[in-house]
C-alpha positions, 0 to 999 in steps of 0.5 A: 500500500501507498504510505499516503493511504496508510496515513489517511487510514490512521487519521480516520482511525484516530478520529473514530477513537476520539469520537467514541471517547466523547460519545462515551463521556456524554452517555456517562454524564447523561445517565448518571443518577441526579439524586446520587450526584445531588447527595455527593455534591451536598457532602462536599464532593468537588467532582459531583459539584462540577457534574451537577453544574454540567447537568444543569447546563450541558 
């Protein structure tokens, strides 16, 4: 195969992997239980506070 074709295929593969990462992150964010996030945020969990604000305004 030509080197240019391999570079293009590698670039496409990187884009697909990046897209899968962000889609997985979005699904994890939207499927998290709001009651559990609210509970953790009230008890001082800083990550839960950030997640709570992302739920409010995605």
